[in-house]
N, C-alpha and C positions, 0 to 999 in steps of 0.2 A: 451890652455891658462894657463899662469902662474898665480897662486893666491898667492899674497904677503901680509902678515900681517904686518901692520905698528903699532908699539906700542912705549911706552915711558912713563916716569913718568909725574906727574902733572907739568905743566909749561915748558915742554921740547920743545914745538913747533910743536906738531903733526899736528895741524890744518893747520899751515902755510905750512908745508911740503906737506900735502895732497893737498892743494890748488895749489901748484906748479906742482905737478903731474897732477892735473885736468886741468891746463892750457895747458898741452900737449895732451889733449883729452884722457887721461887715466881714465877709469871709477873708481869712488871712492864709496865704500860701507862703510858708517860710522855707527858703532854700536851705537854711542851716539844718532845720529839722529833717528835711528830705535827705540831705547829705549824711546825717547820722544814721538814718534808716537804711540807706543803700549800702552801708558798710557793716551792717550786722552780719553775724556768722552765717555763712551759706549763701549770702546775697552775691550777685555778680560783682559788685564793687569790692566787696571783701576779698573774693577770690583773686581778682586782678591786682589788688594792692599787695597781697601776700606774694603773688607771683613776681611782682615788680621789685618789691623792697625787702622780701625775705621774712623769715619767721621771727626775727629779732624785734619786730614792731608789735608783737602780740604779748598780752599779759598772761598771767598764770591760768586765767580762765579761757584763754584763746581768743579774747576780744582784742580788737585793735587798740593799742595804747595811744590815745589821741595826743598826749603830751610828747611822747617819743616821736610820733609822726610830725607834729608841729615843729619840733626842734630840727628834725631832719630836713624838712622842706625850706625852712627859713635859712638854713645853712648852705643850701644849694639851689641855685636857679634852675638847673637841669632837673633836679628831683621835684621841685615845685611844679614845673611844667608837665612832668610825667604824671603827677597826681591829678593835676587839672584835666589832662587829656583822658584820664580814666573816669573821673567824677562828673565833669560837666555834661557830656552827652546824656548820661543817666539822669542827672538832675533835671535837665531841660525837657527830657521826654516826660518825666513825671509832672513837671510844671504845666506843660501843654495839656496833658491828660486832665489835670485838675481844673484848669481854666475852661476846657471844653465842657466838662460836667457842670460847672457853675453857669456857663453861658446858657445851657438848656433850662436853667431854673429862672431865667428872666430877672436876674438881680440887677440893681443899678450899677454897682461897681464892686471890684475886689482889689485887695492889696497883695502884691507879691513882694516879699521882703528879700532883697538881693544885696547883701553887704558889699560884694565886689562887682557890682554891675558895670561901673565905668571902667574898671581895670580890664574887664574881659569882653565887653559888648562887641567891640570891633572884630575880635577873633572868633567869637562864638555865634554872633548874630542869632540869639536865642529866639525870642518872640518879639512881636511889635507891641510896645507899650504906648498907651494913649497919653500918659503923662509920667514924668519922673518927679517924685517927691524926695527932697533931700533933707535929712535931719542934720542940722549944722551946729557946730560948736567950736570955740577956739581950741587950738591945739594944746595949750597948757591945761585946759580943763579936760580934754580927752585923756591926757596922760594921768592926771590926778584921779579921775573917775575909774580908769582901768586898773590903776594900782590898787585902789580900794576894792574893786570888784573881783579881780583875778589874783590878787596877792602877787603880782608880777613886779619886776623892777622897772624903773624908768628906762633903763638901757634896752631891755627886752621889748618894751612897748615902742620905743623909738625905731627899733629894727623892723617891727611889724609895720609901723607907719611909713617907713621908707618903701615898702612894697605896695603901698596904696597911692592912688592919685592924690594930688594936693587938694586942699580945701577949696582953692579958687577954681580948679577944674570941675569940682562937684557943683559949685555955685553956678558956674557958666552953663552947665548941662541941665540945671533944674528948671522945671516948669513951676514948681512950688517949693518953698523953703520954710521949714520950721526951725527957728533959732531957739535951741534948747539950752538956754543959759539961766533961766529963772526957776521958780518952784513948780510943783506939780499942778497947782491950780492954773497957773499961767499956761502950762503945756496943754491942759485940758481945754482951755478956751481956744487955743490955736487949732487943736484937732476939731473942735466943734465948728469953727469957721470953715475949715477945709471940708468937713463932712457936708455942710450945707452947700458949699460950692460944687462938690462932686455930684451931689444929688441933682442940682440944677443942670449941670453939664450932661448928666446921664438922661435927663428928661428932654 
């Protein structure tokens, strides 16, 4: 089974692309979804985060307030690294487990969505990917889409983008690139082409 990492900058359209692959019955392992689950109440990630950052980051229902946590880590490199050191080992253990289960099913390929793959791959050395698929878009469009999606300010988005690798670094690391600047039909066609390519490579 081919294991393909799907990555891209904020607002590039990773979720849309992964949903299109999912519609073709390709298994999707999304590290963002895993990250949300491991910080649910009572989970090891939740306990470690509270221990590290204190009770101020939980809401009235004792859930971790993701907005407060996001603001905290973007304001401090040290705190961002502390959070990553808590979450990443837990995330990659779960990814490996899911990949292992899928491998037993004799599937042609799976997609692992890793938004910050290139930012962290050298430090974490998570798993070996057969290919890296980058969803690419101009930075101006990234900002425009993210403002619309998250109701964030351009300033906030620029701060997030500063913590991510450049567009060129992603392009240089890619085995495959989807340029997501057109409409959904165009994106659908690009995913179809890659789906055929991956099936051929897997066989």
